[in-house]
C-alpha positions in Angstrom: 126.2 -1.2 -53.0 128.1 1.3 -54.6 126.7 3.6 -56.8 128.4 4.0 -60.1 129.8 7.4 -61.4 127.9 9.3 -63.8 128.9 10.4 -67.2 129.0 14.0 -68.3 126.5 14.9 -71.5 128.3 16.5 -73.7 126.8 19.9 -74.6 127.3 19.7 -78.3 124.7 18.1 -80.2 126.7 17.1 -83.0 130.9 16.1 -82.5 131.8 18.6 -85.5 129.5 21.4 -84.1 131.6 24.5 -84.2 131.6 26.7 -81.3 130.6 30.3 -82.4 130.5 33.9 -80.8 127.4 35.6 -80.4 127.5 38.8 -81.4 125.3 41.8 -81.3 124.0 44.3 -84.0 126.8 46.7 -83.4 129.2 44.4 -84.4 127.6 43.3 -87.3 127.2 46.9 -88.6 131.2 47.2 -88.1 132.1 44.4 -90.0 133.7 44.3 -93.0 132.5 41.1 -94.2 128.8 41.2 -93.7 127.3 38.3 -93.9 123.6 37.4 -94.8 122.5 36.3 -91.4 124.0 39.7 -90.0 122.3 41.8 -92.4 119.0 40.1 -91.8 119.6 40.7 -88.1 120.2 44.4 -88.6 117.2 44.8 -90.7 115.2 43.0 -87.8 116.9 45.2 -85.2 116.2 48.4 -87.3 112.6 48.1 -86.4 111.3 50.3 -83.3 111.0 48.2 -80.1 113.0 45.2 -81.7 114.5 43.0 -78.9 117.6 40.6 -79.7 119.9 38.5 -78.1 122.4 38.5 -80.8 123.5 36.2 -83.6 126.1 33.5 -84.1 129.2 34.8 -86.1 130.3 32.4 -88.5 133.4 34.7 -88.9 134.9 34.3 -85.1 134.7 30.2 -85.2 137.7 29.0 -83.3 141.2 28.2 -85.6 141.7 24.5 -85.3 
């Protein structure tokens, strides 16, 4: 018997999920429209020894 082709799983959890860019604290600091998430990330990264991988930026959502 021949095996059937497997469907690729959709990486998005929801069909309406936006693809947001991950930005670092330097980008958040230079942003003209600072959001609450970015300000909280800046506060976290200002602590000595803080390690961060960035936050999703709502201002970088794709234009559809």
